[in-house]
C-alpha positions as CSV (number, residue, x, y, z in Angstrom):
1,M,-28.4,-97.2,30.4
2,A,-28.2,-94.3,32.8
3,A,-27.7,-90.8,31.4
4,V,-27.0,-87.8,33.6
5,E,-28.4,-85.2,31.3
6,E,-29.6,-84.5,27.7
7,V,-26.6,-84.0,25.5
8,G,-28.5,-82.7,22.4
9,R,-32.0,-81.7,21.5
10,A,-33.9,-80.9,18.4
11,R,-37.4,-79.8,17.7
12,L,-39.4,-80.0,14.5
13,R,-42.4,-77.7,14.7
14,Y,-45.5,-77.5,12.5
15,L,-45.0,-80.9,10.8
16,G,-47.8,-81.4,8.3
17,T,-49.2,-84.6,9.7
18,S,-51.3,-85.6,12.6
19,A,-49.7,-86.3,16.0
20,Q,-51.2,-89.8,16.0
21,K,-49.4,-90.8,12.7
22,A,-46.1,-89.2,13.9
23,R,-46.3,-91.0,17.3
24,L,-46.3,-94.4,15.4
25,V,-42.8,-93.6,14.1
26,V,-41.4,-91.8,17.1
27,D,-42.3,-94.8,19.4
28,L,-40.1,-97.0,17.2
29,I,-36.9,-95.1,18.1
30,R,-37.4,-94.1,21.7
31,G,-34.6,-95.6,23.8
32,Q,-32.6,-96.8,20.8
33,R,-29.0,-96.0,20.0
34,V,-28.6,-93.3,17.3
35,G,-27.2,-95.7,14.7
36,E,-29.9,-98.2,15.3
37,A,-32.6,-95.6,15.3
38,M,-31.4,-94.2,11.9
39,A,-31.4,-97.7,10.4
40,R,-34.9,-98.2,11.7
41,L,-36.2,-94.9,10.3
42,R,-34.5,-95.6,6.9
43,F,-36.5,-98.8,6.5
44,T,-39.8,-97.7,8.0
45,Q,-42.4,-97.3,5.3
46,K,-44.1,-94.2,6.7
47,H,-43.9,-90.8,5.1
48,V,-43.1,-89.2,8.5
49,A,-40.0,-91.3,8.9
50,R,-38.0,-89.1,6.6
51,D,-38.8,-86.0,8.6
52,V,-38.0,-87.7,11.9
53,A,-34.7,-89.0,10.4
54,R,-33.7,-85.4,9.5
55,L,-34.7,-84.3,13.0
56,L,-32.5,-87.0,14.5
57,D,-29.5,-85.9,12.3
58,S,-30.1,-82.3,13.6
59,A,-30.1,-83.5,17.2
60,V,-26.8,-85.3,16.7
61,A,-25.3,-82.2,15.1
62,N,-26.6,-80.1,18.0
63,A,-24.9,-82.5,20.5
64,Q,-21.6,-82.4,18.6
65,Q,-21.8,-78.6,18.5
66,K,-22.4,-78.5,22.3
67,R,-19.5,-80.9,23.1
68,Q,-16.7,-81.4,20.7
69,D,-15.3,-84.5,22.5
70,L,-18.6,-86.4,22.1
71,D,-18.6,-90.0,20.8
72,V,-21.6,-90.4,18.5
73,D,-21.6,-94.1,19.0
74,Q,-22.5,-93.6,22.7
75,L,-25.6,-91.5,22.0
76,Y,-29.1,-92.8,22.3
77,V,-32.6,-91.3,22.0
78,K,-33.4,-90.4,25.6
79,T,-36.6,-88.5,25.1
80,A,-38.9,-88.5,22.1
81,F,-42.4,-87.1,22.1
82,V,-45.0,-85.6,19.8
83,D,-47.3,-82.8,20.7
84,G,-50.3,-81.7,18.8
85,G,-50.1,-78.4,16.8
86,P,-52.6,-76.1,15.3
87,S,-55.1,-77.3,12.8
88,L,-55.9,-75.7,9.5
89,K,-59.7,-75.5,8.9
90,R,-60.8,-76.1,5.4
91,I,-64.2,-76.6,3.8
92,R,-65.2,-79.4,1.4
93,P,-68.3,-79.1,-0.7
94,A,-71.1,-81.6,0.2
95,P,-74.3,-82.6,-1.5
96,M,-77.4,-80.3,-1.4
97,G,-75.4,-77.1,-0.9
98,R,-73.9,-78.1,2.4
99,A,-70.2,-78.1,3.4
100,F,-68.1,-80.5,5.4
101,R,-65.3,-79.2,7.6
102,V,-61.8,-80.7,7.0
103,L,-59.1,-80.4,9.7
104,K,-55.6,-80.5,8.4
105,R,-53.7,-81.3,11.5
106,M,-50.1,-80.5,12.4
107,C,-47.8,-81.6,15.2
108,H,-44.5,-80.8,16.9
109,V,-41.9,-83.5,17.4
110,T,-39.1,-83.2,20.0
111,L,-36.1,-85.5,20.3
112,G,-33.6,-85.5,23.1
113,L,-30.3,-87.4,23.0
114,G,-28.4,-88.8,26.0
115,E,-25.0,-90.3,26.4
116,M,-24.6,-93.9,27.4
117,G,-22.8,-94.2,30.7
118,A,-21.7,-97.2,32.8
119,P,-24.5,-99.6,33.1
120,V,-26.3,-99.3,36.4
121,A,-28.0,-102.4,38.0
122,P,-31.8,-101.9,38.2
123,V,-33.2,-101.8,41.7
124,S,-35.5,-104.8,42.2
125,R,-38.3,-105.1,44.7
126,P,-38.5,-108.2,46.9
127,K,-41.3,-110.6,46.0
128,G,-43.6,-112.1,48.6
129,P,-45.4,-110.9,51.6
130,V,-45.3,-107.3,52.9
131,A,-42.1,-106.4,54.8
132,G,-44.0,-105.8,58.1
133,A,-45.8,-109.2,57.9
134,A,-42.5,-111.1,58.1
135,E,-41.7,-109.8,61.6
136,T,-45.2,-110.4,63.1
137,G,-45.9,-113.7,61.3
138,Q,-49.2,-112.4,60.0
139,E,-50.5,-112.4,56.4
140,K,-51.7,-109.3,54.7
141,A,-55.1,-108.6,56.2
142,R,-58.1,-106.9,54.6
143,P,-60.5,-104.8,56.6
144,A,-63.8,-106.8,56.5
145,G,-66.0,-104.8,59.0
146,P,-67.8,-102.1,56.9
147,R,-68.5,-104.4,53.9
148,K,-70.3,-107.1,56.0
149,K,-72.4,-104.5,57.8
150,A,-73.6,-102.9,54.6
151,A,-74.5,-106.2,53.0
152,A,-76.5,-107.3,56.1
153,G,-78.4,-104.0,56.1
154,R,-79.3,-104.5,52.4
155,K,-80.6,-108.0,52.9
156,A,-82.9,-107.2,55.8
157,G,-84.4,-103.9,54.9
158,G,-84.3,-104.2,51.1
159,A,-86.9,-107.0,50.8
160,A,-89.5,-105.3,53.1
161,K,-89.2,-102.0,51.3
162,S,-89.7,-103.5,47.9
163,K,-93.0,-105.3,48.9
164,V,-94.5,-102.2,50.4
165,A,-93.5,-100.1,47.4
166,K,-95.0,-102.6,45.0
167,G,-98.3,-102.8,46.7
168,S,-98.7,-99.1,47.3
169,S,-97.9,-98.1,43.7
170,R,-100.7,-100.4,42.3
171,K,-103.3,-99.2,44.7
172,S,-102.5,-95.6,44.2
173,S,-102.8,-95.7,40.4
174,K,-106.2,-97.6,40.6
175,A,-107.6,-95.3,43.3
176,K,-106.7,-92.2,41.3
177,G,-108.3,-93.5,38.2
178,T,-105.4,-92.4,36.0
179,S,-104.1,-94.3,33.1
180,G,-100.5,-94.7,31.9
181,R,-101.1,-92.4,28.9
């Protein structure tokens, strides 16, 4: 599924739902063929699915307008994302004369369509040791120097400091005659 460029694009702005709710539906159709995406949206039981289906129809129409020789069966949803929009601030009455703020969120949905081309084999990375280790015959080495030195310093100096600090703090509070209040 390699596409050279976006064939059609459509944007729905100021959709009256939160971006989080719209992303649930848009994530279902990303990477799908147009016919399969329309079927999926038709049977999704989310209120936003109707708006996204209309947006997908608009993107297909834009692609056909751009290129007359386009085969609709070869189109797929290349990019699909949801951005947050402005929020309407409203006030809801609360007990004892107070007020709660209500945010009515909006979002912008963008769909981009691509045309299916000849399938391209994915590039796979070789599994196993690092490429340089095969020639030298060595395994992947970790630097151990700084960690061992730091641990050794903590063991030796840490115990002596804690004993001195314990003893001095007790004597100093008794000598001063202060209490913990």
